[in-house]
C-alpha positions in Angstrom: 0.0 0.0 -0.1 1.4 3.5 -1.0 0.9 4.9 2.4 2.7 2.1 4.1 5.6 2.6 1.5 5.6 6.4 2.0 5.7 6.2 5.7 8.8 4.0 5.8 10.8 6.6 3.5 13.7 8.4 5.4 13.1 12.1 5.7 9.4 11.9 6.4 8.2 14.5 9.1 7.6 12.8 12.4 4.2 12.5 13.5 2.6 13.2 10.1 0.9 10.2 8.0 1.3 10.2 4.2 -2.0 10.3 2.4 -2.9 8.9 -1.0 -6.1 9.9 -3.0 -7.6 8.3 -6.2 -7.6 10.9 -8.9 -9.5 8.6 -11.5 -8.3 6.9 -14.7 -5.9 4.6 -12.6 -4.1 7.6 -11.3 -3.2 8.4 -7.7 -1.6 11.2 -5.7 0.4 10.5 -2.5 1.2 13.6 -0.2 4.4 13.0 1.9 5.3 16.0 4.5 9.1 16.1 4.7 11.7 17.5 7.3 13.1 19.7 4.8 12.5 20.9 1.1 16.1 19.6 0.4 14.7 16.2 0.7 12.1 16.2 -2.1 14.1 14.9 -4.8 15.8 12.1 -3.3 12.5 10.8 -1.4 10.5 11.0 -4.4 13.0 8.9 -6.5 13.0 6.4 -3.4 9.2 6.3 -3.3 8.6 5.7 -6.6 11.1 3.0 -7.0 9.6 1.2 -3.9 6.2 1.3 -5.3 7.3 0.3 -8.8 9.0 -2.8 -7.4 6.1 -3.5 -5.1 3.7 -3.3 -8.0 5.8 -5.8 -9.9 5.8 -8.3 -7.1 2.1 -8.1 -7.2 2.1 -8.6 -11.1 1.0 -5.1 -11.7 2.3 -2.7 -14.5 2.1 1.0 -13.4 2.9 2.3 -17.0 0.6 -0.1 -18.8 3.4 -1.7 -20.7 3.1 -5.3 -21.4 6.8 -6.8 -20.7 8.4 -10.1 -20.6 10.6 -9.5 -17.6 9.2 -12.5 -15.5 8.8 -15.2 -17.8 9.2 -18.7 -16.4 12.2 -19.1 -18.9 13.8 -15.8 -17.8 13.4 -16.9 -14.0 14.8 -20.3 -14.6 17.8 -18.9 -16.5 18.6 -16.2 -13.6 18.4 -19.0 -11.0 20.9 -21.0 -13.0 23.5 -18.1 -13.3 
């Protein structure tokens, strides 16, 4: 869940819970209060990476792209190396 991922990111302002809202058309907005404006770039990069990997683990494609990253053949090949 996005709020849980956002809460675990370094630099989140203590005592403030991140909030995610649905914007429609499969779009969401997550608001994360930070301890410093200087942390915005690294925090956004970390959050997007964490959410992308979490979505991949659940078999979701955030960009609606169809890919072949996790085919049985590729997984077996990776396990053999």
